[in-house]
C-alpha positions in Angstrom: -16.8 10.3 2.5 -16.2 13.7 3.9 -13.4 15.2 1.8 -12.7 14.6 -1.9 -9.4 15.7 -3.5 -7.3 14.9 -6.5 -3.6 14.6 -7.2 -1.8 15.6 -10.5 1.8 15.2 -11.6 1.7 18.3 -13.9 3.5 16.8 -16.9 4.7 19.2 -19.6 6.4 19.2 -23.0 10.0 20.2 -22.5 9.7 22.4 -25.6 6.7 24.2 -24.2 6.8 24.0 -20.4 4.6 27.0 -19.9 1.6 25.3 -21.5 2.0 22.3 -19.2 2.1 24.4 -16.1 -0.9 26.4 -17.3 -2.8 23.2 -17.8 -2.1 22.2 -14.2 -3.4 25.6 -12.9 -6.5 25.3 -15.1 -7.2 21.8 -13.7 -6.9 23.1 -10.2 -9.3 26.0 -11.0 -11.8 23.5 -12.5 -11.5 21.3 -9.4 -12.6 24.2 -7.3 -15.5 25.0 -9.6 -16.6 21.3 -9.3 -16.6 21.5 -5.5 -13.5 19.4 -4.7 -12.1 20.0 -1.2 -8.5 19.7 -2.2 -6.0 19.7 -5.1 -2.6 18.1 -4.7 0.5 18.2 -6.9 3.4 15.7 -7.1 7.1 16.6 -7.0 9.5 15.5 -9.8 13.1 16.6 -10.0 15.0 16.5 -13.3 11.9 15.2 -15.1 9.2 16.8 -17.2 6.9 17.3 -14.2 6.5 19.8 -11.4 9.9 20.5 -9.9 8.8 23.4 -7.7 5.4 22.5 -6.2 5.5 25.4 -3.8 5.8 27.9 -6.6 3.0 26.2 -8.6 0.7 26.3 -5.6 1.6 30.0 -5.0 0.3 30.7 -8.4 -2.8 28.4 -7.8 -3.5 30.3 -4.5 -4.0 33.5 -6.5 -6.4 31.8 -9.0 -8.6 30.1 -6.4 -10.5 31.1 -3.3 -11.5 28.0 -1.4 -9.9 24.8 -2.4 -7.1 23.4 -0.2 -3.7 23.1 -1.9 -1.3 20.2 -1.1 1.9 18.6 -2.1 2.1 14.8 -2.3 4.9 14.8 -1.6 8.0 17.0 -1.3 11.1 14.7 -0.8 13.1 16.5 1.9 16.4 15.0 0.7 16.4 17.7 -1.9 15.5 20.5 0.5 16.9 22.8 3.2 14.3 22.6 6.0 14.8 26.3 7.0 14.4 27.6 3.5 11.5 25.3 2.8 9.7 26.4 6.0 9.9 30.1 4.8 8.5 29.2 1.4 5.7 27.1 2.9 4.7 29.8 5.4 4.7 32.4 2.6 2.4 30.5 0.4 0.2 29.6 3.3 -0.2 33.3 4.1 -0.9 34.1 0.4 -3.5 31.3 0.2 -5.3 32.4 3.3 -4.4 29.3 5.2 -5.1 26.6 2.6 -1.7 25.0 2.2 -1.3 21.3 3.1 2.3 20.4 2.6 3.1 16.7 2.3 6.7 15.5 2.7 8.8 12.4 2.8 12.4 11.5 3.7 15.2 9.4 2.3 18.2 10.1 0.0 17.3 11.9 -3.2 16.4 9.6 -6.1 19.6 8.7 -8.1 21.6 10.3 -5.4 25.0 9.1 -6.7 24.3 10.9 -9.9 23.3 14.3 -8.4 25.3 14.4 -5.1 28.1 16.5 -6.5 25.6 19.1 -7.8 23.2 19.0 -4.9 25.6 18.7 -2.0 29.1 19.1 -3.3 30.7 19.7 0.1 28.3 17.9 2.5 27.0 14.8 0.7 28.6 12.4 3.1 27.2 14.0 6.2 23.7 15.0 5.1 21.0 13.5 7.4 18.2 12.0 5.3 16.4 10.4 8.3 13.1 11.4 10.0 15.2 14.1 11.8 15.0 16.2 8.6 11.2 16.2 9.0 11.5 17.0 12.6 13.6 20.1 11.8 10.9 21.2 9.3 8.2 20.6 11.9 9.9 22.6 14.6 10.6 25.5 12.2 7.0 25.7 10.8 5.6 25.4 14.3 7.6 28.5 15.5 10.5 27.0 17.3 13.7 29.1 17.2 15.7 29.2 14.0 18.3 31.6 15.2 20.1 32.5 18.5 19.6 36.2 17.7 16.5 38.4 18.0 16.4 42.1 18.2 17.4 45.3 16.4 20.6 45.7 14.4 20.9 49.2 13.0 17.6 50.0 11.5 16.6 46.4 10.9 14.5 44.1 13.1 15.4 40.4 13.3 13.2 37.5 14.5 14.5 34.3 16.0 11.8 32.2 14.2 10.8 31.7 10.6 9.0 34.6 9.1 6.2 34.9 8.1 4.9 32.6 10.9 1.6 31.0 9.8 0.0 29.8 13.0 -2.2 27.0 11.6 0.3 25.6 9.2 1.9 23.3 11.7 -1.3 21.3 12.1 -1.6 20.9 8.3 1.7 19.1 7.6 1.4 15.6 6.2 3.8 12.7 6.0 3.7 10.5 2.9 4.5 7.0 4.1 4.6 3.5 2.7 5.8 1.5 5.7 4.6 0.6 9.2 7.6 2.5 10.6 6.7 5.7 8.8 3.0 5.5 9.8 4.0 5.0 13.4 6.5 7.9 13.3 4.1 10.3 11.7 1.5 9.5 14.3 3.9 9.9 17.2 5.0 13.3 15.9 1.4 14.6 15.5 1.4 14.8 11.7 -1.3 14.0 9.2 -0.8 10.8 7.1 -0.9 10.4 3.3 -1.2 6.8 2.2 -1.1 6.2 -1.6 -1.2 3.4 -4.1 2.2 2.1 -3.0 3.0 0.3 0.2 5.7 -2.0 1.5 4.9 -5.6 1.8 6.1 -6.2 5.3 3.5 -8.1 7.2 1.3 -9.3 4.3 1.0 -9.4 0.5 -2.5 -8.1 0.4 -2.5 -4.4 -0.4 -5.7 -3.4 1.4 -4.6 -5.3 4.5 -1.2 -3.7 4.6 -2.7 -0.2 4.1 -5.2 -0.8 6.8 -2.5 -1.8 9.2 -0.6 1.4 8.5 -3.7 3.6 9.1 -4.4 1.9 12.4 -0.8 2.1 13.6 -0.7 5.8 12.7 -3.8 6.5 14.7 -2.7 4.3 17.6 0.4 6.5 18.1 -1.2 9.9 17.3 -2.3 12.2 20.1 -5.7 12.6 18.4 -6.3 8.9 18.1 -9.2 8.0 15.8 -9.7 11.6 14.9 -6.2 11.9 13.3 -6.4 12.7 9.7 -5.6 10.2 7.0 -5.9 10.6 3.3 -5.9 7.7 0.8 -4.7 8.2 -2.7 -5.6 5.5 -5.2 -5.6 5.8 -9.0 -9.3 6.1 -9.9 -10.6 6.6 -13.5 -14.4 6.9 -13.8 -15.7 6.4 -17.4 -19.3 7.6 -17.1 -19.0 10.5 -19.6 -15.9 9.2 -21.4 -16.0 8.6 -25.1 -15.4 5.1 -26.5 -11.8 6.0 -27.5 -11.1 7.4 -24.0 -12.5 4.2 -22.3 -10.4 2.0 -24.5 -7.3 4.1 -23.7 -8.0 4.1 -20.0 -8.5 0.3 -19.9 -5.3 -0.2 -21.9 -3.4 2.0 -19.4 -4.7 0.0 -16.4 -3.9 -3.4 -18.1 -0.3 -2.4 -18.8 0.2 -1.6 -15.1 -1.7 -4.6 -13.7 1.3 -7.1 -13.7 3.1 -5.0 -11.0 0.1 -5.3 -8.7 0.3 -9.1 -8.5 3.4 -9.5 -6.3 5.9 -7.4 -4.3 8.3 -5.5 -6.6 12.1 -5.1 -6.1 14.3 -5.4 -3.1 12.0 -3.0 -1.2 9.1 -5.4 -1.7 6.8 -2.6 -2.8 3.1 -3.4 -3.4 1.1 -1.4 -6.0 -2.7 -1.0 -5.9 -4.6 -1.8 -9.0 -5.9 1.2 -11.0 -9.7 1.4 -10.7 -11.4 1.9 -14.1 -15.1 1.8 -14.7 -18.4 3.5 -14.1 -18.7 5.4 -10.9 -21.1 2.8 -9.5 -18.6 0.1 -10.3 -15.7 2.0 -8.7 -17.8 2.9 -5.7 -18.6 -0.8 -5.2 -14.9 -1.8 -5.3 -13.9 1.0 -2.9 -16.6 0.0 -0.4 -15.1 -3.5 -0.5 -11.5 -2.1 0.2 -10.6 -2.5 3.9 -8.4 0.6 4.0 -10.9 2.8 2.2 -13.5 2.0 4.8 -11.2 3.3 7.5 -10.8 6.9 6.0 -13.2 9.7 5.3 -11.0 11.8 3.0 -9.2 10.9 -0.3 -7.0 12.4 -2.9 -7.6 10.3 -5.9 -4.6 10.2 -8.2 -4.9 11.2 -11.9 -2.9 9.0 -14.3 0.5 10.2 -15.3 0.2 10.4 -19.1 -3.3 11.5 -20.1 -4.3 14.6 -22.0 -5.8 17.8 -20.5 -9.3 16.9 -21.8 -9.1 13.5 -20.2 -8.3 15.0 -16.8 -11.3 17.3 -17.1 -13.6 14.4 -18.0 -12.3 12.3 -15.1 -12.6 15.2 -12.6 -16.1 15.9 -13.7 -17.2 12.3 -13.3 -15.5 12.2 -9.9 -17.3 15.2 -8.6 -20.7 14.7 -10.2 -21.0 10.9 -10.0 -18.4 9.0 -8.0 -18.2 11.4 -5.0 -22.0 11.4 -4.5 -22.1 7.6 -4.9 -19.7 7.5 -1.9 -21.8 9.9 0.2 -19.7 13.0 -0.5 -21.2 16.5 -1.1 -19.4 19.1 -3.1 -18.1 22.2 -1.3 -19.7 25.5 -2.0 -17.9 28.6 -3.1 -16.8 30.9 -0.4 
């Protein structure tokens, strides 16, 4: 394994949101100290989780020096691609070129309940298809955003998004759960995020489905087998955990196991089992996972509802035991 990352949802107490956001930043800082290659944050609207990942990563960029910073993922149905392109480029510049924005498409969650607030005049004509990603890609990559460029009075105007961060276009990721998404992301030269959720289209075996997505993505990508894919399973090593922590972690995984046994809902979504155990036990299970064997970088997901000290223990075991068991070497400060 070449690159080791982690993903956090950044939960907070609505009565004290500052502490929750500070906890997320401290976890990212600790991740850098442990040698992780990347830290990723989820995006949650109208919940007690990170609603503005770009703002959080702007803060993280000023408290870290080396670790790459990603979003997994920003749902573009909530965003204006032009404004988002400006924010992403700004944070990429502030971070020294470390931003890895992951995005997805589709209508906003609970769209019928927020449409009048989010798009009061345009809800019926908003395009939530892949075209919304294409617009973002074009803007980030420097294609024209305006028909005017030049001087007006004392002010200079550009016809493309400013600032322009030249490398950012190659660091955009698509978070996909279907064969169609994997194929589209590859054909459009993006990187591909595959997580612990996939659509049961051609099989009901999670690893088999995920493997087919990875191969379809690379088959359609200009870089072929060199195209970047990151896998994001929920992984909970227990090497240094207390007895109480191990019991809590195992109970968490047990409660979520039933959803992994068959496709869920009309979308036939398949969920991967959470991996709980010693680093050696988890490494053995990962080496037997067909899709894991196809990738050389991961962003292991931290569980949703654990405490700050639990996350620190899990990250420490990932970096000091699980990663090395999988052939990974920690990054050095720079």
